[in-house]
N, C-alpha and C positions, 0 to 999 in steps of 0.2 A: 435455593437461593433466597435470601433475605429479602423482604419487602422493600426495606429502605435502599438496598443496592439497586433494585429494579427501578426506583424512583429516581436514581442519578443517572440512568443510563437513557440515552436517546431512543427513538422508536426503531431506528435501523439497527442499533446494537441489540436491542431486545429481540428483534426479528432473527437476527443471525444467531443468537444464543438459542432461541427457541428451534431454528432450523437444524442446528447441530444436535440439539438435545433429541430431536425427534427421528434421527437417523439410526436405522438398525444396523447398517453395514459400514465398516470402515472404508470400504472403496467409496461409498457415497460421500463421506467426509472429505476424502482426499480429492475427489472430483470437484467439490464445493470449493475447497481451497485452491485447486488450480484455476477456477473461474475467478476467485478473488485476485490471485496473483496476476493473472492476464489483465483484469480490470485496472489494478494499480500500475502495472507496467505500462498499459496504454496511456494513463494520466500522466506518468513520469515522462514518457515520450513526447507527449504533447506540450508539456511544460518546458522541457528541454529545447524543443523546436522553437517554442515562443521566445525563449531566452536567446537562442541562436539568431533568430530573425530580427530581434530588437537590438542585437549587438552586445547585450550583456554577457553572453557567453560566446566566445569566439576562438579561433585557432590559437591567438596569443595567450588567452587565459588558459587553455588546454595544455599548451606547451609549458606554461608556468608551473601548472599543477603537477605535471610529469616529473618536475625537478624537486618538489618539496617532499620531505619526509615527515609524514603526518602522524607516525605513530608516536605515543607517549613514552 
């Protein structure tokens, strides 16, 4: 990886790249990906719960979304 690319990444991004680069087994990479997926799924659940709690997202909005055709 070129030095100028590393300068544009934040420390978390660099750490992830280094973590994946140092793994010898595909299984280890898959396990780390699972951890990351669970992390982001939890964050999404928390955000959706907050939207539900504050009324931004509710059953009416959910019902409306079910009837929309969002494909281009």
